[in-house]
Residue, then its C-alpha position, 0 to 999 in steps of 0.5 A: m525516468p529514473f529521475g534524480i531529485g536530490q538529497l532530501v534528508d541529511y542522513e540518506p543519499a540522493a533520491v531518485l524516482d524509479s519510474g512513473d507516468f505522473v501526467a497519466a495519474f493527474d489526467r485520471a483524477l480529472d477525468e474521475i472528478g469530472w473536471r470538464a463538466k464541473s470546472s465552471l462550478q469553481g466558487r459558484e453558489i448553489g442552493g447557499w452552498l459554494h462549490g469548489i474542486g481541488f487537486a493534489c499530487f504526490v510521490e511517496s517512497g517506500a521499501g525501507g531498509a536494505k534487506e528482509q528475510a523469509r523462511i519456508r519449512v516443509a511439513p510431512d504432509g507437504t504443507l508449507d510454513v512460511f515465516v516472515g519478519s514483517a509483522s501485520s497490523g491489519q494490512g492483510h500480510e498473511t494473504v498477500f505473502t500466501q499469494i505470492c508463495a502460491d504463485a511462485l510455486g503453482l500451489p493451492m493457497d490452502q497448502i500454505r501457512v503464513k506466520c509473522a515470526s518471533t525470533d525463535e522461528l526467524s534469525e532476523g526481521f526488520g519490521t513493518w514501516h516505511s511502506r516496505s512489506a510487500v516489496m521487501c518481505g514479499n520478495a523474500v518470500r519469492v526468493a525463498a520459494e525459488a531456493l525451495v525448488d532448488r533444494l527439492r530438485p535433487l530429492a526429486i531426482d532421487y525419488l524418480g530414480r533417474p540421476n541424469m533426467e532432466i525435470d521441471w517444476i510445474d504446478g507444485g511438482f517436478h515433471e520429467v521432461g519428455a517422459g511424463r513422470c511426475v512427483a508432487l510436493p506432498a509425495l516429496a515431503r513424505f519421502a524426505a520425512g522417511r529419510r529423516e531429511l528437514i527441508d527448511i529454506t531461508g531466503v533473503f531479499e537485498h534491495s541493490g536497485l532503485k527503491p521504488f517511489s509510488y505516486g498519484a493524484n487526488a481530486a476533491h469536490v466540496a460544497v461549503d456553507p459560508g454562513t456556518g462554516q460547514i463543509k460537505v465532501l461530495d466526491f473524493v477521488g484517489v489515483e494511485d500507481i503502486g506498480k504491480v497490485l498484488n491484491p486488489m482487494i486489500a489495496h483498495g481497502q488500504a487506499l480507502g482507509a488512508i483517505v478517511q484518515g486524512l479526511g478526518g485530520a483535514l476536517l474533524e480531528e483537532l487537539v485543543y488545549d486551554e490557556d493553562g495547557q489542559l487538553l480539551t478534547a480528551s474524549f470521543a465526545d469532543y475529538l470527533l473521528p470520521t464515521a461512514s456517513d461522513f464521507p459516502q463518496i470515496r472512489t479509488f483507482f490503481l493504474d499499474l502503469a509503471r512497475a517497479p524496476g528494482n525488485l522481482l515482483g514489480a511492486k511498490g509500496g502501498g501502505e501510506g500513499g493513500i493519505v499523502a495528498v488528502a489535506a492538500a486536495i481538500g484545502n485547495a477545494v475549500s479555497a476554490a469554493l471561498r475564492p469569491l470571498g477572498v479566503e484562502v485556506r492555510n491551516l487545518p482542521l477545517s472545522p466549521p468554526r475555523v471556516r466561519a472565522l475565515v469567512t468573517g475575518v475573525a481569528t479563532 
């Protein structure tokens, strides 16, 4: 690493895998699914169900676009308003960007308000796509926070009344080196307001280094009833390395939701049309979506073995990787289960009628 993999699409330059330990990710999936103990189950019938274990590995590019912007404005009471150009659609952006700003400045999170900005609050923003928000916008927040400290430094020197002093920013305020005097952000904000100074900083993160690639491995243990075509997902493991995990709970939620979406696409969801092109699965009575009881055993793991070298946070995209390998892992597991019957999965979704047709050799 880094390892060039060539030009994937005509309109983009050659891609380079920035960092990673792919073998470690696959080994972790083997361990978590219990491959050593379960490998003998491949194609074995237990109580009328054929068992199979399948694997799939993936890499996922992220951080699309050349740059992103964030703005920090200091309120008179010392509260920070952070305006970001990556709008949230439920990923928890507000929490993650608050964390990044709080960590950079040593402030409590309740002193920071993150707003998904409109054009009257931020001059430009490039949105939420291509697993980019944590990398692009997160680093823009970090850049803006560091610029804020530089902007506040001369104000703190004036406040403390010592123009030649050496001061360091520590835990939300400036401390005079060797003297013990300090001034916290709320006091600086009031001082600036008294002088009618507006403290308003914009930070831009431009991706000049290697674009990050997340990577991982999925493992699935399924049981298939050849008589009915029903599939049970007994265990599903998702192993992923997204560099530095900024918020483990949010990362877990994203991975879990992505895996469930992938399982729905692999096993349940299908747009069916009749010979006249009329959609037959036009309601949730016909178009099946997964529920919590369908896939009760899903486990996700994040490795943090290879942080992204191309950004200050060391983060990689985590919004899309969870779904990439799900269908392949399920397809391989079902193929392993039905191998004694000479069946190999080539199409999705693996609904009971389709699986039954594969077993009987009758086309659907």
